[in-house]
N, C-alpha and C positions, 0 to 999 in steps of 0.2 A: 067189751073192753076192758083188759085186764088192768088193776090200778096200777101206777106210776110211782116212781120210785124219786124225791127231790132231796138231795140231800144241802146239810148244812153249809157245806163248803161254799154254795152258791152266795151266800153273804159276803164271802172274802174274794170272790173271783174277780178278777182284773176286769175281764169281757163282760161280764154282767154287771160290773159297777159304772161301764162305759156308755151302757144301755138307757135310754131315758124311759119313765115310768111306761109309757106304752108299747115301747119294742119288747122291755121286759116282759109285762101280760101276755103276749105275743107268744112270746117265747115258749112261758109257762104253759099258754093253753094249747099250743102244738105238742107237747109235751102229752099231755093227757088225750090229744085226737088224733097222733101220729100210729101207725099200726104196729106191728110187736117190732118191727126191723126200724122202727123210728122215720119212718118212709110215709109221705103225703102227696095228695094231688097240688100241684103247685099254684094253679089259677086262682086269684084274689077273690074271686067271687065265690069258690066252694070253700076257700077259706076262712070268709067273712060268714057265713053262712053255719058254719060249723064251730068256729071259734066264739063269734060274737052275736048268738042268734037273737039277743036281747038289748044289744047296743047300737048307736046310730054312730055305725062307723061306713066310713067309705072304702070301695076298693081302690082308691090311692092311698090311704092311709095304711093298707094291707101292704101294699106293692111297697111304699118307702120303707116301713119298718123292716118287711122280708128284706131289702138290699141293705139295710143296717146291720141285719142278724149276719148277714151272708158278708159282709166286708170284716166282721170281726171273726169271720170264722166259726162261729156257733151252727150256720146252717150253710148247706151246698143246695144251691138250687140248677136243676140240669132239666134238658129235654130229652123225652124217649120217647120213640112211636109217633112223634110228631105233637109230642104233648109235653107241658111241664109238669115237673114234679119234686119235690125236694126232699130232704135228708138230715134230721139232725146227726151232727158230726160224730157227737164222742157218745152215742146213744148207747153202744155196745159196750162202754166203760159202767155206765152206771144202770142200765136196767136188766129186766131177765128176760131171755127170748124163750119163749113158750112156744111161738108156733115153727112149723117147720118151712114153712113158703112165706113170702111175702104179700101184700096184699096189689103193690105197685112193683113195678121194675125199676130194680136198683141201676146206679152210676156203671156203666161201663165204656168199652171203647169206641163203641156205637153211640154214645150219648154225647151231647153239645152242652159245655157249662154255660147258665146264662147268666148273666150282672144286671145291673141295673143304672141309670143313665140317670141323671140330675133330678129328672121329674120322676124318679120313680118306677120308669116304664122298664118292663125286663127285654135285654136285648142278649144277643148270643155273642160270645167272646169268639177271638180266632186262635187258631192253632193250639185249641184245649184238650185236644184226644187224648187219655189216657191211656197207658199199658197196666191191663190188670195182673197183678202179680198172684198167679195161681195157688201158690202155698196159703194165703189169706182164706179163713174161711169168712163165707158171706156175713155170718152174723156178728164176727169180731171186727172184722176193720180195714171192709170194702172202702169205708169214708176215708180212715187214716192213712191207708195204704196209698190211695189215688192222692190226696191230697198232698203227700210226699212226692208223689212221684210227677205230679204238673209242676209242683215249684221248683224243682230240680231240671225239668227239663226246660222252664220259662228262665230260670236265673243263666242257665248257662246256653241261652240264645244271646247273649249281649254282655259286654263286659261290666263291671261293678262299676258304682262310684265309691260305695264303703263299704265295709265288711263289718259286722256284729259278732263276738265271740259267742260259742254255741256249746254246749257241757261236753263235746268233744274234743275240744279244745281248738277247731276249726272255724273259720269266718263264715257265716252265713254273707253271701254276695247281695247286696241290693243294686238293683240295676235303676239307670236312668228313668225307663218307663213306668217302673213302680214309685219312684218319685215322683212324677208326673201322675202318677194314678191318685196317691197321698193327697198332692196339691190341689186335684180337685174336691175330694171329699173334705177337707180341712184346710179350708182358705184362708183361715184368720191365723195359721199357725205356721213358723216358720220351719218346714219339714227338715233340711240340712240338718240345723242347728239341733235340732231333736234326736235327728239319728244320731249325729254326733254326741249328744248326753246319751244317749245307750248305750253308743259303743261305750264309751267311760265307765257306765254304770256295771253294764257286763263285764268289763276288764278288770274293775274293782269288786265284782260281787260273784268269784268262779262258781259257789256253791247253789246261786241263785239262774244261771245261764240257764237259757231255755234251749229245746230240741229243733231240729230243723222244721217238723211238723208245726212246733210249735210257736215260731218266729212271727209268723205273721200278724198271729193274735195278740203279740207281746205287743209289736209294735203299732198297731192299729189301739190297742187299749189305750197305751203311752200317748198319742198321739189324740185320739179323742177326748183325754182327759184334759188335755190343756186346750184343747178347741171348747168343750164345756166349762173351762172358768175364765174364757172372754179371749182365746188366743195366746199367741206370743207378745208379751206387753210392748207396744208401738210399732210391732211390726207391721201391720194392713196398713196404718196413719203414714207411716215412713214411707213404705213401698209406694202409697198413692202419689205424695207429694213427689218421690223423686221420678216415676217414670208414669207415661200413660198407657205402654202397652200392657198387654195380659199378663194374669200371675203366673199363669203356665209359661209363658216366655222365661218369665225371672227364674223359675225353678228350672229349666234348661238350662240358663247361664250358670246356676249356681253350680249345678251337679256338673257341668263342663269344667267350672273352675277350679273342685273340689275333686274331680278324677286325675286333670293336668297338675295338681300340686300347688 
């Protein structure tokens, strides 16, 4: 296995900063375990044996941490030929590609993206087939290209409830389904309020606006920080006192109200 490169910029990475210690350690150990294309077996049992041979770590711990890495955009987990695999998303940006062929199948239009439920179990997502861009080389940005195309197809399927300005001067549309997904991942955070704050921040900081491909990483890193600091002050308590319904219903209602002005 060739040596891997870890840059000092990780110390200032918003995505890395949003991780727990174990999630961050798993990410680093995956870096030195993946093949020369940043791919590896996606089964928790295999990852446990390769990355933590001397640690008392459970497969559930692995799956939950892998789900978190997937949520912040550092890892893509997908199913190919009936088996789960993973890809470190920004691998080609930081590592030298020496081998001509990967040990593991890459993500393609025949693959299904995998996500993780609240218990850390891998589940298939729906409508996630992506079109491969034939101009992209496999070593450089199969991961980046498919991430962007998937995002565009997803957001185009339904109207947005709020938009965040990108570095192109256009707004990145946030859909209600994405708001609900964030609500389940970060139950202590007022998602719509944080999205408004992000919108204001990007409007006021044009030089720091994100690309379409990096927007979800930015959003997850921002909201994760709020969650790790205890959530939106008074949010969970005020909601529980006001209603007996589910938090997801609250977000759905809030998103509808925001969209309708």
